[in-house]
C-alpha positions as CSV (number, residue, x, y, z in Angstrom):
1,M,128.3,-114.1,-1.9
2,F,124.5,-114.1,-1.6
3,S,122.8,-110.8,-1.0
4,S,120.5,-110.4,1.5
5,F,117.5,-110.1,-1.0
6,T,118.8,-113.5,-2.4
7,F,118.3,-115.3,1.0
8,A,115.3,-114.2,1.2
9,I,114.0,-115.1,-1.3
10,L,115.6,-118.8,-1.2
11,S,114.9,-119.4,2.6
12,R,110.9,-117.9,2.0
13,G,110.6,-120.8,-0.8
14,S,112.5,-123.4,1.5
15,I,109.3,-123.0,4.1
16,I,106.8,-122.5,1.3
17,L,108.4,-125.9,0.0
18,Y,108.7,-128.0,3.8
19,G,104.7,-126.5,4.3
20,I,103.8,-128.0,1.0
21,I,105.6,-131.5,1.4
22,W,103.7,-131.5,4.9
23,W,100.6,-131.0,3.6
24,K,101.1,-133.7,0.8
25,I,102.0,-136.2,3.4
26,F,99.0,-135.7,5.5
27,D,96.7,-135.5,3.1
28,K,97.7,-138.8,1.0
29,A,97.9,-140.6,4.5
30,G,94.5,-139.6,4.9
31,Y,94.5,-137.0,7.3
32,G,93.2,-133.3,6.5
33,G,96.7,-131.4,4.7
34,A,96.1,-128.4,6.6
35,Y,97.5,-130.5,9.5
36,G,100.3,-130.1,7.3
37,L,100.8,-126.0,8.6
38,L,100.9,-128.0,12.2
39,M,104.8,-128.9,11.4
40,F,105.6,-125.5,11.8
41,I,104.8,-125.6,15.6
42,P,107.2,-126.7,17.7
43,I,106.8,-129.1,20.5
44,V,103.4,-130.0,18.5
45,N,105.8,-130.7,15.4
46,F,107.4,-133.7,17.2
47,V,103.6,-134.8,18.4
48,M,102.8,-134.9,14.3
49,L,105.1,-137.3,13.9
50,L,104.8,-139.7,16.4
51,V,100.7,-139.4,15.0
52,L,102.1,-140.4,12.0
53,A,104.4,-143.1,13.2
54,F,102.4,-144.9,14.9
55,A,98.4,-144.1,14.3
56,E,96.1,-146.1,12.1
57,W,95.9,-144.0,9.1
58,P,92.7,-143.3,8.0
59,V,93.0,-143.9,4.6
60,L,94.1,-147.6,5.3
61,R,91.3,-147.9,7.9
62,D,88.8,-147.3,4.8
63,K,90.5,-149.9,2.4
64,N,89.9,-152.9,5.1
65,Y,94.1,-153.5,5.6
């Protein structure tokens, strides 16, 4: 099985990947990429998902859709 060192490396790598993915999503939506870091905070991550789902994205507002 995995050693504790391997598990630590894999878990930290997945956390970093999770942060990068949310950073890119918020950046492409027109918000600052740093908003993606809020996805690590419980309750706030749910609120930010609601913002992404129901708020008008700045990138779409700038293109006059």
